[in-house]
C-alpha positions as CSV (number, residue, x, y, z in Angstrom):
1,M,41.7,56.3,263.8
2,N,44.9,54.7,264.6
3,R,46.3,51.8,263.1
4,R,46.0,49.5,266.2
5,R,42.2,50.5,266.6
6,V,41.7,49.6,263.2
7,L,43.0,46.2,263.2
8,T,41.4,45.6,266.5
9,V,38.1,46.3,264.9
10,A,39.1,44.2,261.8
11,G,39.9,41.3,264.2
12,V,36.7,41.6,266.1
13,L,34.4,41.7,262.7
14,V,36.5,38.3,261.4
15,A,35.8,36.8,264.7
16,L,31.9,37.7,264.5
17,F,31.7,36.2,261.0
18,V,33.5,33.1,262.0
19,C,31.2,32.8,265.1
20,F,28.2,33.5,262.9
21,N,29.1,30.9,260.3
22,I,29.7,28.0,263.0
23,S,26.6,29.1,264.8
24,W,24.4,29.0,261.7
25,G,25.8,25.6,260.8
26,M,24.9,24.2,264.1
27,F,21.6,26.0,264.7
28,W,20.0,26.0,261.2
29,L,18.2,23.4,259.8
30,P,18.6,23.1,256.2
31,A,16.0,21.6,253.9
32,I,17.3,18.5,252.0
33,A,16.3,17.9,248.5
34,S,15.3,14.2,247.5
35,H,17.6,12.4,245.3
36,R,16.9,11.4,241.7
37,G,16.7,7.5,240.9
38,D,16.0,4.3,242.6
39,G,15.0,4.0,246.4
40,I,12.9,5.7,248.7
41,F,14.1,9.1,250.2
42,Q,13.6,10.0,254.1
43,N,14.6,13.4,255.4
44,L,16.0,12.3,258.7
45,S,16.8,16.0,259.8
46,H,15.9,16.8,263.4
47,R,16.6,19.1,266.4
48,A,18.5,18.1,269.6
49,G,17.6,20.7,271.6
50,P,18.9,24.0,269.8
51,F,21.2,21.9,267.5
52,A,20.2,20.9,264.0
53,I,21.1,17.6,262.9
54,P,20.7,17.3,259.3
55,G,20.5,13.7,257.8
56,Y,18.8,11.7,255.1
57,C,18.6,7.9,254.2
58,I,17.7,6.2,250.9
59,S,16.1,2.5,250.9
60,M,16.1,-0.1,248.2
61,P,13.4,-2.9,248.1
62,E,13.6,-5.8,250.1
63,F,15.0,-9.0,249.1
64,D,14.9,-12.8,250.5
65,L,18.3,-13.6,252.4
66,A,17.5,-17.2,251.4
67,K,18.3,-16.7,247.8
68,P,21.2,-15.4,245.7
69,Y,20.4,-11.6,244.8
70,Q,22.4,-9.4,242.3
71,V,20.9,-5.5,241.5
72,E,22.1,-2.4,240.0
73,Y,20.4,0.8,241.3
74,R,21.0,4.3,240.1
75,L,21.3,7.2,242.4
76,A,21.6,11.0,241.4
77,G,21.8,14.5,243.0
78,L,22.7,13.1,246.4
79,A,22.6,16.0,249.0
80,N,26.2,16.9,250.4
81,I,25.2,17.9,254.1
82,G,29.0,18.1,255.0
83,R,29.0,14.5,256.5
84,K,30.0,11.2,254.8
85,C,27.3,8.7,253.2
86,G,27.5,5.2,254.2
87,V,26.2,2.3,251.9
88,Y,24.7,-0.6,254.2
89,L,23.3,-3.9,253.9
90,A,20.3,-3.9,256.4
91,I,18.9,-7.1,257.8
92,R,15.7,-7.2,259.5
93,D,16.2,-9.5,262.6
94,P,12.5,-8.9,264.8
95,D,13.7,-11.6,267.5
96,D,17.2,-10.3,267.7
97,R,18.7,-13.8,266.8
98,W,21.7,-12.0,265.3
99,G,22.5,-9.5,268.1
100,G,25.3,-11.6,269.3
101,D,28.2,-13.5,267.4
102,T,27.8,-13.1,263.5
103,R,31.6,-14.0,262.8
104,S,30.7,-17.6,261.5
105,L,28.3,-16.5,258.8
106,E,29.5,-17.5,255.7
107,G,27.3,-16.0,252.9
108,N,29.1,-13.4,250.8
109,V,28.4,-9.6,250.0
110,H,29.9,-7.4,247.4
111,I,29.0,-3.5,247.3
112,E,30.3,-1.4,244.8
113,L,29.4,2.5,243.9
114,V,30.6,3.9,240.6
115,D,30.4,7.7,239.6
116,S,29.3,8.5,236.1
117,Q,33.2,8.4,235.0
118,G,33.4,4.9,236.0
119,K,35.7,5.5,239.2
120,V,34.8,3.4,241.9
121,V,33.8,5.4,244.9
122,V,33.0,2.5,247.4
123,S,34.1,-1.2,247.1
124,V,33.7,-3.6,249.9
125,S,33.5,-7.3,249.6
126,G,33.6,-10.3,252.1
127,R,31.9,-13.0,254.2
128,L,28.9,-11.5,256.0
129,G,30.8,-12.5,259.4
130,D,33.7,-10.2,258.1
131,Y,31.3,-7.2,258.1
132,I,30.7,-5.2,261.0
133,W,27.1,-5.6,262.5
134,C,25.4,-2.6,263.8
135,G,22.2,-3.1,265.6
136,F,19.4,-0.7,266.4
137,S,15.6,-1.4,266.6
138,D,14.9,-4.8,264.5
139,L,17.6,-4.2,261.8
140,H,21.4,-4.8,261.7
141,A,23.3,-2.6,259.5
142,L,26.3,-4.2,257.7
143,Y,29.4,-2.4,256.8
144,Q,33.1,-2.1,256.5
145,M,34.9,0.7,258.8
146,D,36.5,3.2,256.3
147,R,35.6,1.6,253.2
148,S,31.8,1.7,253.0
149,F,31.8,5.6,253.2
150,F,32.2,8.3,250.6
151,K,31.7,11.9,250.3
152,P,28.7,12.4,248.1
153,D,28.8,15.1,245.1
154,S,25.1,16.5,244.2
155,K,26.1,16.8,240.5
156,E,27.2,13.1,240.3
157,E,25.2,10.1,239.1
158,Y,26.0,7.0,241.1
159,R,25.3,3.4,240.4
160,L,25.2,1.0,243.4
161,R,26.1,-2.7,242.5
162,F,25.1,-5.3,244.8
163,A,25.8,-9.1,244.7
164,Y,24.6,-11.4,247.7
165,E,25.2,-15.0,248.1
166,P,23.5,-16.4,251.3
167,D,24.3,-18.4,254.3
168,A,21.4,-20.8,254.8
169,R,21.1,-19.9,258.5
170,L,19.7,-16.3,257.3
171,A,16.7,-18.4,255.5
172,G,13.5,-16.7,256.6
173,Y,15.1,-13.2,257.0
174,K,14.9,-10.1,254.7
175,G,17.3,-7.5,253.9
176,F,18.0,-4.3,251.8
177,M,20.4,-1.6,250.6
178,Y,20.6,1.6,251.9
179,V,22.6,4.9,251.8
180,W,22.5,7.0,254.9
181,S,24.2,10.3,255.8
182,G,23.9,12.4,258.7
183,G,21.8,12.1,261.7
184,T,18.6,9.8,262.8
185,K,15.1,10.2,264.3
């Protein structure tokens, strides 16, 4: 076999290998193991046609948004599915009262995610009105662009610290913290 033919065959094999790996990631729906620690795990993985969309969510207990609230949760073994995780405050709003302008809300939120070495992975603070409010169904997910997200390490144990000071206008509403990565159903 001449040198040119060997290089062509090698190039084709490399291209096939790359295509296989890309296809595998697009079409194979991996099993996602539950985390260890606080919260309720939900596997959100699904298919959109032939494409695999992996995802999961870990929801913490609800609390009353009319009262100050402070808590620490433990999370270990978070699956790394190739997408960043987001840390959110969710607000239940069945009547969609807060689907519009939320900039005037004065309550305060502080969210901090710390790894086992004490390194701060996520740290966001501010007035409720300073957060981005993303609404879907009867929920609003509050986050800060780029600052509420991290790349999970499945070997790491995290502490999620949350502190909330209310705005009186949210009396009667419930909220909860959650960690989310990937797709939704």
